[in-house]
N, C-alpha and C positions, 0 to 999 in steps of 0.2 A: 551296302557301302563297301564291304571289302571286296567284291566281285568289281565294283568302279575302279577302285585302285589296282586291282590286278591288270584290268583291260587298260589302264593309263600306263601300268608299267610295260605292257606288252606293245603298247603303242610306241612308247619311247624307245623300248629295244629293237622295235623295227625301223624306226627311225634312224636310229644309230647304225643299222645294216645298210643304210641307203635306199631302203624303198620308197620309191615314189609314192605309192597308193598311202602309205602311212603318213609322209610327210604331208601329202596334200590333204589327209583327213586331221592332222593336227593343225594345219593353217585353218582349214574351215570351221575347226570347233573354237579358236580363239580370235581368229581375224576381225570380226564384226566388233567385239568388246575391246579388243585392244586397239582398233582404229579410233573409237571413241577416248581412248587414254592418249593416243598420238594427238589427236584434233585439240584436246583441253591445253597443249602446250603449243600451238602454232596458230598461225591467223589464217590458214586456207586449209581447204580438203584436199587440195592437192599436195601443199607440204605434208599434212599428216599422213597421206597415201605414202609418199616418199620415205617418212619415216619409218611407216609399218613394215614395207618391202626389206630396208636397210636392218631394221629391228630383226626380222624374220630370217635373214640368211644369219645374223649373230646367232637366234636360238640355234638355227640347225648346226652351226658351225662349232658352238660350246654346249650341245646338248649333253656331250658326255661329261660336264662338268655337273650336272644337274644330278644331286644324290638321292634322289626321290624320298627325302625325309619331310619336306613339307608340300604344300598344293604345288602342282605344276604352274597351273594359272598364275599364283604369285609370282613364281618364280620368272616368268614370261613376262609379267609386267613390270617387274623392275628391269629387265632388259628393254622394254619399251620406255620407259621414263628415262634411264639413262642414253638411250639412243637419240630420244627427243632433246635432252639438254646438249647433247653436243651437236645436234643439227642447229639448236639457237646458237650455239658458240660458233659455228662456223659461217653462219649466214648473216652478213652485215646488215640487212633489212630489219632483223631481230637485234643484233648487237647495239645498234644506235637506240633502240626502246628499252634495253635492260639497265636501266639507271637504278644504283644502289647508293646515291649522295644525296646529303640533306636537303640540295636545293629542290630536289624533285619529291618532298615527302609531303605528304598532307598532314593537318593537325588531327591529333588522336582524341576521340572522345568515348566515353565509357557507356554512352546510352544502347540501349538494345531496343530495338521495336518490336511489337508482337505482330507478326505480317503473315497473312494467307499468301503464298505464290507457289506456282506450279515450279516442278524440278527444271522443266526447258526454260522458263523465266530465268530462274537462279543461274543455270549454266549462262543463258545469254549475258547477263549482267556480269558474272565472273570474266566471260570473255572480253568485256568492255575495260576491264582494270589496264591500267599499264602493264606492260609485258613483265617487268620485274616483279610486281606485286601479284600478277595473274600466276606466275611461274611458283613464287614461294606459299601463295595460297593454295595451288594445287598441290604441291608436295606436301603440305603439312596437314591441311584440312581434308584432302580427297585421298591422298596416298598415304597419310600417316606416318611420314618420316619426322623425325625429331628435328630440333633446329640445329643441333649440333651435326647431324647429319646433312641437313641442308646447306649448312654451311660448308661442308666439307666438299659436297657435290658442285657448289657454285664458286670456290674459292672467297668466301666472304665469312665474316665473323658469326657466331652463332647469335649475338647481339643484334647483328643487322638483320639477320634472317628474322628474329623476333620482333623487331621494330617494323619492318616490311610487313610481317604478316600482321601485326595488329593494325597498321595503316590502311591495309587491304581490307580487313574485316571492319573497319571503321566507315571506308569510302562505300563499301557494301550495304553497311547499315544505314547510311544518309540515302542512298539511292533506294534502299528498301521503303526507308520513311517517305520519301516521294512517291514512290509507287502505290503503298498504302493510302496517302493523301489523294493521290490521283483516282484510285480506285473509289475510296469514299465519296469524292466528287461526281464520279459517273454514276454511282448509284441513287446518289440523291436527286442527281439531274433526271434518272431514269423513272423516278416515281411520281 
């Protein structure tokens, strides 16, 4: 572990010296994972790739601010998330879908289904959430930001973040229940 950390520190130092090979290595080390992060917030792979490129420019530009106290990947992920949120704010097609008003909210229920679902199926369901729900769900459930942090990032109250998260969660539960009943019907029909 110490060797890995030392190699990472050397890689960061080489990137700070402007060595193209080190920058390429850093990019290749994190690009695939971070593209997935970017894709969770956008509606297309093309937009996710744009966010990824913009975010990596920021990573290399601000690498001197990385204190090497935490994991480099976590530091890069935070830049990716912030860049994705800024991308959503700048592009009209996303702004029109970022509703945080009561008229766009779904009723809240506390039922939890016990469902077997593959990770890709769950990711597909999350991507079907209204944009505002999707962003808050990803920020809280996937990235681990608190509702206070989310409120600050999006310019909304932490209460709005909590209610949007609860509604996103409940909408997913409704869809999961439907998925579960569809799976049962399919398995009974197949016998």
